[in-house]
DOTISE-640110 format. One record per atom (N, C-alpha, C): chain; atom name; y, z, x. Coordinates in steps of 0.2 Angstrom, whole numbers, plus 2048, in hexadecimal, padded with zeros to 3 digits. Each point is the difference from the previous one (the first is absolute). Last residue first. Layout:
BEGIN
ch_at_c2_c3_c1
A_CA_Y_Z_X
...
end
This chain:
BEGIN
ch_at_c2_c3_c1
A_N_B47_A79_BB2
A_CA_804_804_805
A_C_801_806_7FD
A_N_7F0_7E8_7FE
A_CA_802_806_7FE
A_C_805_804_805
A_N_7F3_7EB_803
A_CA_806_7FF_7FD
A_C_803_806_7FD
A_N_7EC_7FC_80D
A_CA_7FF_7FF_7F9
A_C_806_7FF_7FD
A_N_800_803_817
A_CA_7FC_7FA_7FF
A_C_800_7FF_7F8
A_N_80B_813_808
A_CA_804_7FA_801
A_C_7FC_7FA_7FF
A_N_7F5_815_7FE
A_CA_805_7FF_7FB
A_C_804_7FA_801
A_N_7F0_805_811
A_CA_7FD_7FE_7FA
A_C_805_7FF_7FA
A_N_807_809_814
A_CA_7FF_7F9_801
A_C_7FD_7FE_7FA
A_N_804_817_801
A_CA_806_7FC_7FF
A_C_7FF_7F8_801
A_N_7EE_80F_803
A_CA_802_800_7F9
A_C_806_7FC_7FF
A_N_7F8_804_816
A_CA_7FC_7FB_7FD
A_C_802_800_7F8
A_N_813_808_810
A_CA_7FA_802_7FF
A_C_7FC_7FB_7FD
A_N_815_7FC_811
A_CA_7FE_800_7F9
A_C_7F8_803_7FF
A_N_813_805_814
A_CA_7FA_7FD_7FE
A_C_7FF_800_7F9
A_N_812_80B_80D
A_CA_801_7FA_7FC
A_C_7FA_7FC_7FE
A_N_7FF_814_80D
A_CA_804_802_7FA
A_C_801_7FA_7FC
A_N_7F5_7FD_814
A_CA_7FB_804_7FB
A_C_804_801_7FA
A_N_80C_7F7_813
A_CA_7FB_7FB_7FD
A_C_7FC_803_7FA
A_N_80E_80E_80D
A_CA_804_7FC_7FB
A_C_7FC_7FB_7FD
A_N_7F5_80E_810
A_CA_802_803_7FA
A_C_804_7FC_7FB
A_N_7FB_7F7_815
A_CA_7FA_801_7FC
A_C_801_803_7F9
A_N_811_7FF_810
A_CA_7FF_7F9_7FD
A_C_7FA_800_7FC
A_N_805_813_80C
A_CA_805_7FF_7FB
A_C_7FF_7FA_7FC
A_N_7F3_805_813
A_CA_7FE_804_7FA
A_C_805_7FF_7FA
A_N_804_7F5_814
A_CA_7FA_7FD_7FD
A_C_7FE_804_7FA
A_N_812_808_80D
A_CA_802_7FA_7FD
A_C_7FA_7FD_7FC
A_N_7FC_813_80E
A_CA_804_802_7FA
A_C_802_7FA_7FC
A_N_7F5_7FC_815
A_CA_7FB_803_7FB
A_C_804_802_7F9
A_N_80D_7F8_812
A_CA_7FC_7FB_7FE
A_C_7FB_802_7FA
A_N_80D_810_80C
A_CA_804_7FD_7FC
A_C_7FC_7FA_7FC
A_N_7F5_80D_811
A_CA_801_804_7FA
A_C_804_7FC_7FB
A_N_7FD_7F6_815
A_CA_7FA_800_7FC
A_C_800_804_7F9
A_N_812_800_80F
A_CA_800_7FA_7FD
A_C_7F9_7FF_7FC
A_N_804_814_80C
A_CA_805_7FF_7FB
A_C_800_7F9_7FC
A_N_7F2_805_814
A_CA_7FE_804_7FA
A_C_805_7FF_7FA
A_N_7FE_7EC_812
A_CA_802_807_800
A_C_7FE_804_7F9
A_N_7F2_7EC_80A
A_CA_806_801_7FC
A_C_802_807_800
A_N_7ED_7EF_80E
A_CA_805_805_800
A_C_806_7FF_7FB
A_N_7ED_7F0_807
A_CA_7FE_806_7FC
A_C_805_805_7FE
A_N_805_7EC_80D
A_CA_7FB_7FE_7FB
A_C_7FF_805_7FB
A_N_80F_804_813
A_CA_802_7FA_7FB
A_C_7FC_7FF_7FA
A_N_7F9_80F_811
A_CA_805_803_7FD
A_C_803_7FB_7FB
A_N_7F0_7F8_80F
A_CA_7FD_804_7FA
A_C_805_804_7FC
A_N_807_7F3_813
A_CA_7FD_7FC_7FB
A_C_7FD_804_7FA
A_N_808_80C_813
A_CA_805_7FD_7FC
A_C_7FE_7FB_7FB
A_N_7EF_80A_80E
A_CA_804_805_7FB
A_C_805_7FD_7FC
A_N_7F6_7F3_811
A_CA_7FC_801_7FA
A_C_803_805_7FB
A_N_80B_7FD_814
A_CA_800_7FA_7FD
A_C_7FC_800_7F9
A_N_7FF_812_810
A_CA_806_800_7FC
A_C_801_7FA_7FC
A_N_7ED_801_80D
A_CA_800_805_7FB
A_C_806_800_7FC
A_N_7FF_7F3_813
A_CA_7FC_7FD_7FB
A_C_800_805_7FA
A_N_80B_807_813
A_CA_804_7FB_7FD
A_C_7FC_7FD_7FA
A_N_7F5_810_80E
A_CA_805_803_7FB
A_C_804_7FB_7FD
A_N_7F1_7F9_810
A_CA_7FC_802_7FA
A_C_805_803_7FB
A_N_808_7F9_815
A_CA_7FE_7FA_7FC
A_C_7FD_802_7F9
A_N_806_810_810
A_CA_806_7FE_7FD
A_C_7FE_7FA_7FB
A_N_7EF_809_80D
A_CA_802_805_7FB
A_C_806_7FD_7FC
A_N_7F8_7F4_813
A_CA_7FB_7FF_7FB
A_C_802_805_7FA
A_N_80D_801_813
A_CA_801_7FA_7FD
A_C_7FC_7FF_7FA
A_N_7FD_813_80E
A_CA_806_800_7FC
A_C_801_7FA_7FC
A_N_7EE_800_80F
A_CA_7FF_804_7FB
A_C_806_801_7FB
A_N_802_7F3_814
A_CA_7FC_7FD_7FB
A_C_7FF_804_7FA
A_N_814_800_811
A_CA_7FB_805_7FF
A_C_7FC_7FD_7FA
A_N_80F_7F2_813
A_CA_7FF_802_7F9
A_C_7FA_805_7FF
A_N_813_7F5_814
A_CA_7F9_803_7FE
A_C_800_803_7F9
A_N_80F_7EA_809
A_CA_800_808_7FF
A_C_7F9_802_7FF
A_N_804_7E9_80E
A_CA_801_803_7F9
A_C_800_808_800
A_N_806_7ED_815
A_CA_7FB_804_7FD
A_C_802_803_7FA
end
């Protein structure tokens, strides 16, 4: 004869396991620690700033085409 199982407890455990599995999946997909988000945002802003500093203006491009400097 097999052991007696409380069906309510088994159902609740099954639900908890499914929720934990979903939470783990969501942590991987959506979750980044705040420090990593901040660092990534700072690196992106720094790259944008560097790009803007090195960008040629429209007048500079015109001078290069005309051969003037």
